[in-house]
N, C-alpha and C positions, 0 to 999 in steps of 0.2 A: 540198203536200209531206207526205209521210210520216215521221214523226220514229221513229228506230229505238225499239224497245220491249226493252229488254235490261236483265234482273235484274242487280243486282249481285253483284260474287263473292261467293261465300258465306265467304272469307277476310278480305274487304276490312275496313279499318277502320271503325270509327264513322261516322266523318263520309261516309264515301267509300257505306257502306251506307244512309243517311239519304237523302243525295241522290240516289243512284241509284233508290230507289225511288219518291220523289217524282218525278224525270224521268220513269220508266215510267208512272207513273199520269196524267201528264200526257199523254206521247205516245198514251196510251190514248185520253184525251179527243178529240184529233186525229184519230186512225184512226176512231173512231165518226163523225165527221163526213163521211170522204172519200164522195164521190159524192153527198151529199145535195142536193136541188134547195132553192133559197130556200123555196118553199111547204112542202115538207116540213120545213125546217129551224125554221118558225116554228108548225107543226102540233102541238099538244096531244091526243097519243092517248088521254090519264087523264082521262076526263070529270069527274073531282074535282079534278084539278090541272090547271088553265088556263094555269099559267105555266110547267107542265113542258114546255119543247120543248128540242130540242138546242142551238138559238142561246140560249135563256135559260140553259141550263144553263154553255155558256161564257161567257156575261157574266157570269153570277154567281161564275164562280171566277175569273176575272179580277179582282174587285172584292174576291173573298177574299183573295187573293196582296196586293192591295194593302193591305186592312185588315190583314194579320197582320206582315206584314214592315215595311210603311212605317209606318202609324197607329201599332200597339200595339207593334213593336221599339222603331222610331227616332222614334216621337212626332213624324212629320207630320202637317201637317193633314188634316181629315177632309173639307176642301171640294168634292173633287171626289168625291168616293165615295157614289153613291147609296144605301149599305146605312145612312148617317147621316140619309138626308132623312125627311121627315114621310111619305114615301107607303111604304105598306106593300108589298114584294116590289118597289122602284124596281130593282134590281141585276137583276132577270130581265125587264124589259120591253126589248123588241128594236125596236120602231119605228124606222125610219129607219136601220137597221144592215143591211148584209149579213154572211151567214155567214161569208164571206172577211174581212173588217174585222174582225169579231169575233174570230177565230182568230188575228188579225195581233195584235190588242190584247193577247190574251190570252200568245200567245209573247213579245210585247215586256216586259209585265208579270211575266210568269216569268223573264226575263234579269235584271230590277232586280232581282225577287226573289234569284234566283243571285248577283248582284253584292254583295248586303247578307249574303248567308248567309256567302260566301267573307272578308270581310273581319272574321268575329266567330268568337269562341269558344263552343263549343256552352254554355258555361256562361254567358255574357253574359245579362245580364236586360234585358228590355223596360224602355222609358224612358217610358212613357205612363202617369199616374198617375189619368186621369180614368175608366179601365175598369180592373176588377180584372185582368183578362186581361192588361194591359201588364206585370203583374208576373211572365209567364212567361219562362223562359229560350228561347233558341234552341234547344236540344234539344226543350223540350216544344211548341215552334211547328212545328217540324219534323216531329213525330212526328202531330200534330193534322193540319197540311197533308197528310200521308200519306193520313191516317184519311179527313178532309173529302172529299180528290181521287179517292179509291177509293171511297167510297160513292158520289159523283156520276158516276164511271165507270161503277158497276151500274146506276144509272138510266139512263147512256146505253146500256147494253147492253139495256134494257128497253125504251127508250121506241126506239131504232133499228128492235128486233125488230118494235114495231107497226107502226111508219112503214112498213117495206118487206120484213119477213122477214129480213135478216140479222142474223146470227147469228157467233158467234167471239168469241173471248178470247183475247188474248196472240199 
């Protein structure tokens, strides 16, 4: 299912613009995965980056959403998030997961993030004091998530082109 890739209105309020840009970057990730086989979703076309796969990108972004909105902002437990494990790049591993399942997990995690954003002011400060980033306000977190997701959407552009020649933005 393709998510709409729509830029926010030029004159929208700050919250609408921040949320709109994040939604568009998330939609680009889904779009870049459309039509990929399971084999290609797990293929790492960059020899020096063995975890940089389309499936790995999706899984990583799912856990980044969890980290910033649930762990750092709301101070929820880190227990399930592989980013907090002792294993390097654990959130990039995709063994035992399908691309469709990873995309659905990402979509659900983004919905949780959206609920959190809707309930808080942009000036509200994160509650987690175990990590320095837990002191960021919601505005900063949204800006960071736009940056993080857009950066990985760029990776997805490159990976997808190397996998099957598919190109295109927006």
